[in-house]
N, C-alpha and C positions, 0 to 999 in steps of 0.2 A: 553580397555587395556592401559597400561602406557608404554611409550618408554623413556628410559634413556640411552643415548650413545649406542644405538643399542640393548640394553637389553629390552625385552618385558615381562611385568608382568601384572597380572590382577589388575584392579582397585578395591581395597579392601574398601568397605564401609559396614556399619552395615546392617543386614538383613532387617530391617524396614526403612532404610534410602533411600533417592532418590536424584536425581540431578535436579536443577531447573535453569531456566533463568527468571529473574524477570523484570517487567516493572514498571516504576514510572509514575503515572498519577495524574494530579491535575484537579479537576472540580471546576470552578469558579462560583460565584453567578450569572453572566449574561448568564450562559449556555455554555460558552467556555470551551473546554477541551484541556489540553496540555499534551503531552507525548513525551518521547524520542523515536527516531526510532531505533529499534534493530531488525535486520533480524532474529536473533536466538530466540528472546523472543516472547511471545504471542502478537498479534497485536490488536490495539484498536478496529478494526472492530468486533472482537470476544467478546469484553467486554459486549455488550448488551445481547448476548446469555448467558454468564456466570452469569450476574446479574439476568436474568430471571430464570435460573436454581437454583441459590442459594436462591431466594425468594420463590420458589416453589408455583407459581401461585398467589402470592400477587400483582404482576404487571400485568396490563391488556394486555401488550405486551412487547416484548424485546425492550429496548431503542436502538435507532439508532444514530450513530455518523457520521456526515457528514464532509467531508474535506472542508477547506476554500480555495478558489481560488481568485486570484487578479482580475480576470475577468470571465465572463460567458463562459466557454469552450464549453458547449453543444450548446449554442446559436450560437457560431461561426461555430460549426460543422454543425448545421442545415442550416446555410446560404450558404453552398456549394450546387451547383447544383447536384453534385455527388462526391463521394470519389473514386479516381482512384488508389490510392496506400495506403497500411496500413502496417506500420512496428511495430512489436511486439517483445519485448525482455523480458525474465524472467528466473529465475532459474528453472531448470527442476524439482526440488523438490517441486515447487509450482504448479504443474500440476493440483492437486485436486482443489485448489482455483480457478484456471482459468476455470476449468470445470463447476463451479457454474454459470458462465456467458455463456459459450459455451462448451458443452461436446466434440465436435469434435476438437476444438482447444486445449482443455485440453489433449485429447488423443494424439494429435500430440506432445506436450511437453513431455508427458510420454514416447512416443515411442522414442524420441530423447535421453531420459535418459537411456533407455534400450539398444538402438542401439550401443552407444559408450561411455557409462558412462560419458556423457556430463553434465557439471555442469550448464552452461548457454547457452541458444539458442535464436537466432534471426530468426523470421519468417517474410518474406516479401510477402504480398499478393497484386496482381495486378488485376484490373477489366478487365474482358474479353471484355465487351462492355460498351458503354456510351449511355444514362445515365443508371447507375446501382446503386441501393440503398443497395445492399447486404453488401458492405464494410462499409458503413456508419452505417447500423444497427448493425454490429458486433462491430464497434468502440464504439457505444453508449452503447451496452450491457456490454462490458468490463469496460467502464468508470463508469457506473451507479451501478454496483455491487461492494460493498465495499471490499469484499475479493479478487476478481480478480484484482481490481484497486490497492490495496496495494501490490499484488504479482508482478505487472509489474514494470520493471525498465525502459522500453521505450514503449510509445504508441504515434506514430506519424502518422498523416493522411495527405495526399496530396489531396486537393480538387479542383474541377473545378469551377471557378467564371467567371464573365463577363470580368475581367481584365486578365484572364489567370489562370494558376495553382498556388495554394497557399499552402505552408506547414503550418501545425498546430501541434505543440508539446503539446499534451493534458495534460502531467504531468508537464510541465515546469512552469505553473502558480500556483503551490502549494504555499500557504503562509507558508514558512518555515523560521525558525530562526536558524542560525548556532551558537551553543554555545559550550563551553568547559566544560566537565564533569570530575570529579575526581573519580578515581578508589578506591576501598576498600584498595588494596595494589598493589604493582608492579607485583605480580605473578598472578593476576586474571583480567579478563575483567569486572567483576562485578562492578557496580557503587556504590559509597557511597550514601546511601539513603538521608541523611540530605542535602548533597550538590546537589543531583539530584532534589529534590523538590524545593529547593531555586533557582536553575538555571531555572527550568520551570516557576516559578512565576516571575522571573526577565525577562524572554523572553516574557511572556504575557504582563507585564507592558510596556516594550519597544515598543510593536507593538499593543497596545490596540486600538488606533484609526484606524489603518489599518484593524484590525480584525473586528471591527464593520462595517466598510465600505464594506469589503469583504462579510460579512454575509448578509448584505442588498442587495448587488449586485447580489448575487446568490440565493436569495429568500429562505433562510433557516429559517428565523424567521418570 
């Protein structure tokens, strides 16, 4: 529906037309992939499944796209004796993506959406006993699953070490470049494709050395 000064009318589009949110993606020769982050558009984790579907069996398996981190987050997680607290935040509409890593947690986000029409929910889990590996296993599953990881806005673990308790923000170390994109016009959120692709290429060139180091440090290549 369209709202204009309190007047509600149907959104009139042609019978065979549809509405899309597009993503701009650049695949570089060294295997690095750059994309703008858009919560409303398809996410890069789904690109492999799309390519596999469109090639109809020509690919031996769906390509997988791994995020680049400035340090090995999983290695730090494994160095904890145990995880005593896990903080998870996400949009409740992403419950299905979270379910891919853990169905129970996905159901909890779905229940929050139904209970109060909540848009975003934070769930804090605490270990009942120490040592307890359940929370570490859950953190690992959420982080290693591409779709659940992209759905999360917060994933923080507090672990027990020899020096005491230590916090780990598992999403903070993303190798992210903050850039300015140009819209098609002032009335839409859609990005100008020519500018978007040029911006992604510029971001890649600015961080190429850090990208190479991050890929080696995380064992992706």
